[in-house]
N, C-alpha and C positions, 0 to 999 in steps of 0.2 A: 944721615940720621934722623934729624926732626922731621921732616914729611916724614920718614916710615915710620915713627914711634906718632901723627896726628893720624894717620892713616889707620895701625895699629891701635888706636886708641879709641879713633870712630868708630872701626867692628868692632872693637871689643860693647858698645856701647849701642850700635843695631842689633848684638848679639844679646844683649840684658835686652833692651823692649822685645823684641823676640819672644824670648821667654819669659818675660810677666807677661804676654800677653797666651801666649799656650796656661800657664796657669790660671790666667782669668780665662780663659774657653773649657779648659779641667773643671774648676768650679763653678760656671753657669752649669754646664751639663751635666755634673751632681746634683747643683740643688734642683733638675728640674727632673734627674732621677725620682729624688724625695716628694717634688710633686705631683711627678703620675703612680710613685707607689702609695705614697700619704706618710713614712714617716722614713727619720735618717738611717736606721737600721735598713727599710725593706730598699728604699733609696740604693743603699748603697749595696746591697744582695743582690738586686735588681740592676745595678750599673758593671755589678761581677760578674752575673751571671751571661750577660749581652758581651765581654773585654772576651771570655774567655770563647762562646761562643764565633768571635771572632775571629780570633787570634786561632783557632781550630778549624774554620773557614776559610781564613787565608784573605778578610777583610779587615780593609784600614779601620781600626774600633774608631780611630776619637775621632777620623776625619769623618765616617761614615753615622755619627751618634747620634749629630741632628736628622741625620733623614730617619735613621731608625725612632729618635724620639716624637719627631712627625706622623711618624706613623704609625706608633704608640696611641699617642694621645687622641688621635683620629678614631681609632677604632676601638679604645679601653673602655669607650663610653658606652659601648654595645653588648662587646660580648668579650667584657672582661678584660685584666694584663694577659691572662697564662693563654687565652685564646689570642691572643690580639697577637701574645711571641710566637706562638706560633703557627700563624700565618706566616710569618716575616722572617721563621727559621727553612720550613720548608718553600715559600718563595728564595730567598737566597740559594737553598740547596740547587733549585730546580735553575736558577741564572746564573749558576757557577757549572753546573751540567752542560748549561747550552753556549755558556761563554759570555754568558752576557756581563756588561761588567761599566765603570763608566757611567758617564751621564742616560745613556740607554735604561742601566741599574736604574738609577736617582730619578731618572720618570716614567719607568712604570712602577714602582713604589710606592711613587707619591700617585698613580694614577690608582693603585690599590689603594691606598689610602683614602681616597675621595672616596672609592665605592663603598668601603670601611663605614666612610662617618654618615 
């Protein structure tokens, strides 16, 4: 029983660390949305809009949030957040239709972001 209890305690410890990392990542992402949109309220609205779109289109919202933010920061200084977001949504729609996902999607989004910056 001692070894099983120790293993269970270790598993709980790893789970707590993983949960803490997820919380820190989510806080970091929300802070980046706030920086992008200028205020806490606007950042929260932008985050909610992104997550709603991600859920609607079946993309992994939190896993792809950093790619989205990088793209948004690249394009927003020249065409604004609304225009950049429309390009992101159109690109994502096209990628879904064409079956592009994973690493290929990320690389294509990065390339498009570089063209916008």
